[in-house]
C-alpha positions in Angstrom: 5.5 -34.1 -8.9 2.1 -35.8 -8.5 1.9 -34.5 -4.9 2.4 -31.0 -6.2 -0.3 -31.3 -8.9 -2.7 -32.7 -6.3 -1.9 -29.6 -4.1 -2.6 -27.1 -7.0 -5.8 -28.9 -7.9 -7.0 -28.8 -4.2 -6.2 -25.2 -3.9 -8.1 -24.6 -7.0 -10.9 -26.3 -5.5 -10.9 -24.7 -2.4 -11.0 -21.5 -4.3 -13.9 -22.3 -6.3 -15.9 -23.7 -3.0 -15.2 -20.2 -1.3 -16.4 -18.3 -4.2 -20.3 -17.2 -3.9 -23.2 -15.7 -5.6 -25.4 -13.6 -3.7 -28.6 -12.2 -5.3 -31.0 -9.7 -3.4 -32.5 -6.2 -3.2 -30.7 -3.3 -1.9 -32.0 -1.9 1.3 -29.5 0.8 2.2 -26.1 2.0 0.5 -23.4 3.9 2.2 -21.3 5.7 -0.3 -19.0 6.6 2.1 -17.8 3.2 3.4 -18.4 1.6 -0.2 -20.9 -1.0 1.5 -24.2 -2.3 0.4 -26.7 -3.9 2.5 -29.1 -6.4 0.6 -32.1 -8.4 1.7 -31.6 -12.2 0.3 -34.9 -14.0 0.1 -34.5 -17.7 0.8 -36.6 -20.8 -0.5 -38.6 -20.5 2.5 -39.3 -16.8 1.8 -37.2 -15.9 4.8 -35.2 -12.7 4.1 -31.7 -12.5 5.3 -29.9 -9.2 5.4 -26.2 -9.4 3.9 -23.6 -6.8 3.8 -21.4 -6.3 0.6 -18.2 -4.6 0.5 -16.9 -3.0 -2.6 -13.3 -1.7 -3.3 -11.7 -0.2 -6.4 -11.4 -3.9 -8.0 -15.1 -4.3 -8.0 -16.6 -4.6 -11.6 -19.9 -3.2 -12.3 -22.3 -4.5 -15.1 -25.7 -2.6 -15.6 -24.5 0.3 -13.5 -21.6 2.6 -13.8 -20.5 2.1 -10.3 -21.9 2.3 -6.6 -23.4 6.0 -7.4 -25.7 4.3 -9.7 -27.2 1.8 -7.2 -29.8 2.5 -4.5 -33.0 0.7 -2.7 -34.7 -1.2 -4.3 -32.6 -2.3 -7.0 -32.0 -6.0 -7.6 -28.2 -6.9 -7.8 -26.2 -10.3 -8.1 -22.8 -10.2 -6.1 -19.9 -12.3 -6.8 -17.7 -12.7 -3.9 -15.4 -14.6 -1.8 -16.7 -14.5 2.0 -15.2 -11.6 4.3 -13.7 -9.8 0.8 -15.1 -7.1 -1.3 -17.3 -8.1 -4.1 -15.2 -9.1 -7.4 -18.3 -8.2 -9.3 -21.8 -6.7 -8.9 -24.7 -7.0 -11.9 -27.8 -4.7 -11.7 -30.5 -7.1 -12.7 -33.1 -5.2 -15.2 -36.4 -6.6 -16.2 -37.2 -5.3 -19.8 -40.5 -4.9 -21.8 -41.7 -5.9 -25.1 -40.4 -3.3 -28.0 -42.4 -0.1 -28.1 -44.1 -0.5 -24.6 -41.7 1.3 -22.2 -42.3 5.2 -21.4 -40.4 7.6 -19.1 -41.5 9.9 -16.6 -42.4 13.0 -19.1 -44.3 10.5 -21.2 -46.7 9.3 -18.3 -46.8 12.8 -17.2 -48.3 13.7 -20.5 -50.7 10.8 -20.6 -52.3 11.8 -17.4 -52.5 15.5 -18.3 -53.2 15.0 -22.1 -57.2 14.7 -21.6 -57.4 11.5 -23.4 -58.8 8.2 -21.3 -56.3 5.9 -19.5 -55.9 3.6 -16.9 -52.9 3.4 -14.5 -52.2 0.2 -12.6 -49.8 -0.5 -9.9 -48.7 -3.9 -10.6 -46.6 -4.3 -7.0 -48.2 -6.6 -4.2 -51.5 -5.1 -3.0 -50.0 -4.8 0.2 -47.6 -1.7 -0.6 -50.3 0.3 -2.5 -52.1 2.0 0.5 -48.5 3.4 1.6 -47.7 5.2 -1.5 -48.8 4.9 -5.3 -48.8 7.2 -8.4 -51.6 9.5 -8.2 -54.8 8.0 -9.9 -53.3 4.5 -9.8 -55.3 1.5 -9.1 -53.8 -1.7 -7.5 -53.6 -4.5 -9.9 -51.0 -7.5 -9.0 -50.3 -9.7 -11.9 -50.0 -12.8 -9.5 -53.5 -12.2 -8.0 -56.5 -14.3 -9.5 -58.6 -11.6 -10.1 -56.0 -9.5 -12.2 -57.7 -9.5 -15.3 -61.1 -8.6 -13.8 -59.3 -5.4 -12.5 -58.9 -4.4 -16.1 -61.6 -2.4 -18.0 -63.6 -4.5 -20.6 -62.4 -2.4 -23.6 -59.5 -4.2 -25.1 -58.3 -1.3 -27.0 -58.1 1.1 -23.8 -54.9 2.7 -23.1 -53.4 0.7 -19.9 -50.3 1.7 -18.1 -48.5 -0.3 -15.5 -45.9 0.2 -13.2 -44.3 -1.2 -10.3 -41.0 -0.9 -8.2 -38.5 0.3 -10.8 -36.4 -1.5 -13.6 -35.3 -4.2 -11.3 -39.0 -5.0 -10.6 -40.3 -7.7 -12.5 -44.1 -7.2 -12.2 -44.5 -4.5 -14.7 -43.3 -6.7 -17.6 -45.6 -9.6 -16.1 -48.6 -7.4 -15.9 -47.9 -6.3 -19.8 -47.4 -10.0 -21.1 -50.5 -10.9 -19.2 -52.7 -8.2 -20.5 -51.4 -8.9 -23.8 -51.9 -12.6 -23.9 -55.8 -11.4 -23.0 -56.2 -9.6 -26.0 -55.4 -6.1 -24.7 -53.5 -4.0 -27.7 -52.6 -0.4 -26.4 -50.2 -1.2 -23.4 -47.4 0.9 -22.0 -44.9 0.3 -19.1 -43.5 2.8 -17.0 -40.2 0.9 -16.0 -38.9 3.5 -14.0 -41.8 2.6 -11.5 -42.3 4.6 -8.0 -38.7 5.1 -7.6 -38.6 7.1 -10.8 -41.5 8.9 -9.9 -40.5 9.8 -6.5 -36.9 10.5 -8.0 -38.5 13.5 -9.9 -40.3 14.8 -6.8 -43.9 14.2 -8.3 -46.7 13.9 -5.8 -47.4 10.5 -4.2 -50.5 9.5 -2.7 -51.4 7.5 0.5 -54.7 5.7 1.1 -57.3 6.6 4.1 -57.9 2.9 4.8 -53.9 2.5 5.2 -53.7 5.7 7.4 -56.5 4.7 9.5 -54.2 1.5 10.9 -51.3 4.0 11.2 -52.6 6.5 13.9 -49.5 6.1 16.1 -46.2 8.2 17.0 -44.2 6.1 14.5 -46.1 8.2 11.7 -46.0 11.7 11.3 -49.4 13.4 10.3 -49.4 16.9 9.4 -52.3 19.2 8.9 -51.2 21.7 6.4 -54.4 23.8 6.4 -54.7 27.0 8.6 -55.0 26.7 12.2 -58.5 28.0 12.3 -59.7 24.7 9.4 -57.6 22.2 11.5 -59.2 23.4 14.9 -62.6 22.7 13.3 -61.9 19.3 12.4 -58.5 17.2 12.2 -57.3 13.7 11.9 -56.3 12.0 15.2 -52.9 12.3 16.1 -52.3 15.1 13.2 -50.1 18.0 14.0 -51.2 21.6 12.9 -48.1 22.9 10.6 -49.5 25.2 7.9 -47.9 25.2 4.8 -46.9 28.6 5.2 -44.9 27.8 8.3 -43.0 25.3 6.4 -42.1 27.7 3.7 -40.8 29.9 6.4 -38.7 27.3 7.9 -37.3 26.9 4.8 -36.1 30.4 4.5 -34.9 30.2 7.8 -32.7 27.0 7.1 -31.2 29.0 4.1 -30.6 32.0 6.1 -29.1 30.1 9.1 -27.3 27.9 6.6 -28.4 25.1 8.4 -29.8 21.5 7.5 -33.4 21.4 6.7 -35.2 19.4 9.4 -38.8 19.0 10.3 -39.0 19.8 14.1 -38.8 16.6 16.0 -38.3 14.3 13.4 -34.4 13.9 12.5 -35.1 10.8 11.0 -35.5 11.4 7.1 -36.8 8.0 6.5 -39.9 8.8 8.9 -43.3 8.0 6.9 -45.0 11.8 6.7 -48.5 12.0 5.7 -49.6 15.5 4.8 -53.4 16.6 4.1 -55.4 19.5 3.2 -59.0 19.6 2.4 -58.2 17.6 -0.8 -55.2 16.2 -2.4 -55.4 19.0 -5.1 -55.3 21.8 -2.5 -52.4 24.1 -3.3 -51.5 24.0 0.7 -50.9 19.8 0.3 -49.0 20.2 -2.9 -46.4 22.8 -1.8 -46.2 21.1 1.9 -45.2 17.9 -0.2 -42.6 19.8 -2.2 -41.1 21.3 0.7 -40.7 18.1 2.6 -39.5 16.3 -0.3 -36.7 19.0 -0.9 -35.9 18.7 2.7 -34.9 15.1 2.2 -37.9 13.3 3.8 -38.3 10.4 1.0 -41.2 8.7 2.4 -43.5 11.8 2.3 -47.0 11.2 0.8 -50.2 13.3 0.3 -53.4 11.7 1.8 -55.6 10.6 -1.3 -58.9 12.7 -1.3 -57.8 14.9 1.8 -59.9 15.4 4.8 -63.0 15.3 2.7 -62.3 12.0 1.5 -61.3 10.9 4.9 -64.8 12.2 6.6 -66.9 10.6 3.6 -65.4 7.2 4.1 -66.6 7.7 8.0 -63.0 8.0 9.6 -62.7 9.3 12.9 -61.9 13.3 13.4 -61.4 15.5 16.5 -62.3 19.1 16.9 -60.3 21.8 18.9 -56.8 23.1 18.6 -54.7 20.3 17.1 -51.2 19.7 18.5 -48.4 21.9 17.3 -45.5 19.7 18.4 -44.6 16.5 16.7 -44.0 13.7 19.0 -42.2 10.7 16.6 -41.1 7.5 18.1 -39.0 5.8 15.6 -40.0 1.8 15.4 -37.1 0.0 17.1 -35.8 -2.1 14.3 -34.4 -5.5 15.2 -30.9 -5.1 16.8 -31.3 -1.5 17.4 -30.8 -0.1 20.9 -32.9 2.6 22.2 -31.4 6.2 22.7 -31.9 6.2 26.5 -30.2 2.7 27.3 -27.4 3.7 25.0 -26.6 6.7 26.7 -26.9 4.8 30.1 -24.6 2.0 29.0 -22.1 4.4 27.4 -21.9 6.4 30.7 -21.7 3.6 32.9 -19.4 1.3 30.7 -21.0 -1.8 32.1 -20.2 -4.8 30.2 -20.3 -2.8 26.7 -17.7 -1.4 24.0 -18.6 1.3 21.6 -17.7 1.0 18.0 -17.5 4.0 15.7 -17.7 2.9 12.3 -17.7 6.5 10.4 -15.0 7.4 8.2 -11.3 8.7 9.5 -12.4 12.2 8.5 -15.7 12.1 10.4 -13.8 10.7 13.5 -11.5 13.5 13.5 -13.9 16.0 14.3 -14.8 14.0 17.5 -15.4 10.5 18.6 -18.0 9.5 21.7 -15.8 9.1 25.0 -14.4 5.5 25.0 -15.3 4.4 21.8 -13.2 2.5 19.4 -12.8 4.0 15.8 -13.4 1.2 13.3 -14.3 2.3 10.1 -17.3 0.3 8.5 -15.0 -0.8 5.3 -12.3 -2.0 7.8 -14.7 -4.0 10.3 -14.6 -7.5 9.0 -10.5 -7.0 8.9 -10.4 -5.8 12.7 -12.6 -8.4 14.5 -9.9 -9.6 16.6 -9.5 -6.2 18.2 -12.9 -6.7 19.8 -13.3 -7.8 23.5 -15.0 -11.3 23.5 -16.7 -10.6 27.2 -18.4 -7.6 26.1 -21.6 -6.4 24.2 -20.6 -4.4 21.2 -22.6 -1.1 20.7 -22.5 0.4 17.2 -22.9 4.0 16.1 -22.4 6.2 12.9 -23.7 9.4 11.9 -27.4 8.3 11.0 -27.6 4.9 11.8 -27.3 3.5 8.2 -23.8 2.1 8.7 -24.1 1.1 12.1 -27.1 -1.5 10.8 -24.7 -2.7 8.3 -22.2 -3.5 10.9 -24.6 -4.9 13.2 -25.5 -7.4 10.4 -21.7 -8.0 9.9 -21.0 -8.9 13.7 -24.0 -10.8 13.9 -23.2 -13.1 11.2 -19.7 -13.7 12.9 -21.7 -14.5 16.3 -20.7 -11.4 17.8 -23.1 -10.0 20.5 -23.9 -6.5 19.5 -26.6 -3.9 18.9 -26.6 -0.6 17.1 -27.7 3.0 17.4 -30.2 3.8 14.4 -30.3 7.6 15.1 -28.7 10.5 14.0 -25.9 11.6 16.3 -23.5 14.9 16.3 -20.4 14.5 18.2 -18.2 17.3 19.5 -14.3 17.4 19.6 -14.6 16.7 23.5 -16.4 13.6 22.9 -19.7 14.9 24.0 -22.6 14.1 21.7 -26.4 14.6 21.2 -28.7 12.1 19.5 
């Protein structure tokens, strides 16, 4: 009897040891595979990417389900290693009563004609690449935070950061309150909520000046005569009227909208005209956001501000073809190398982590089909003497599979590209 009790206690303790809590920010979500990749920050501030599976038994707190989660939400996951999460809690930071405002209230403040001060409470390095129009950077953990606020303690101050799971809106509000400011508002939806409304997002000239490379798409959306007189180095002339014509063509052809030469909808796209208020810039931004390019921004101040700051310009006809080179992420394989290895089969095995429905329409010749949600349970099927090359439809699930296999010590790389596959196994990247 004693032996039986000991075994029961040991089994229970083993179960407790195996259970774990993982807390991190969502990097990507695959609703098709029911899988989330989160960035977990360690005590040394080193970030580890962790893949979390879900199933019908996963319980949610603070969200109706997977559909309500997305970057950069902060979540706390309860699970046993190798198994789907038992529960996922969305961590939301609150604000003092009467402080929180929504998108429409913020737009009302910005267009109401009354004085206000809008502050981006995220770390300063994030500000230049995209912020709410008219905002100034004021990170509450910086020593000069209070110095960036106006002297008038009765002035209307509005703070925002990276959304409900970002703590810095609340930190900024409380710090301002403690300093005697009395008219405070917090836009808790933050920049993600602003983007969700497809409202204009601005980037800064100083930030862009360091990004004049093929890993960023810079579009001069004025007419070609204007761009020929002066344009930002590396910019491509693509007038807004041509973007709108492309939209109509996509609708007529019933095809997916795509910026020529840029299949990656996560590509950073910067549009500019003479000013950020120019109709061309605003309309071009709207078109690209509607196409799904979520990292599109409008250059604050436009070309006029760029030139006023002494930034470089070029004259003569601007390029008309976009040359975009996606930055190769850690663990990713270059498309040319992927094709060469796939064709030769030299020391590699290809894994297709798409759904069964997707695979039914075609799988790359020689690839094994292992849906992402099944991958951990089928590791024994992978040959130990070959490098694994992973692909999916657009790189999202392939990256998650890469993290899963890497954590298991399996040598692998993944294709971080959009792939179209025919029934006969031929494909286009």
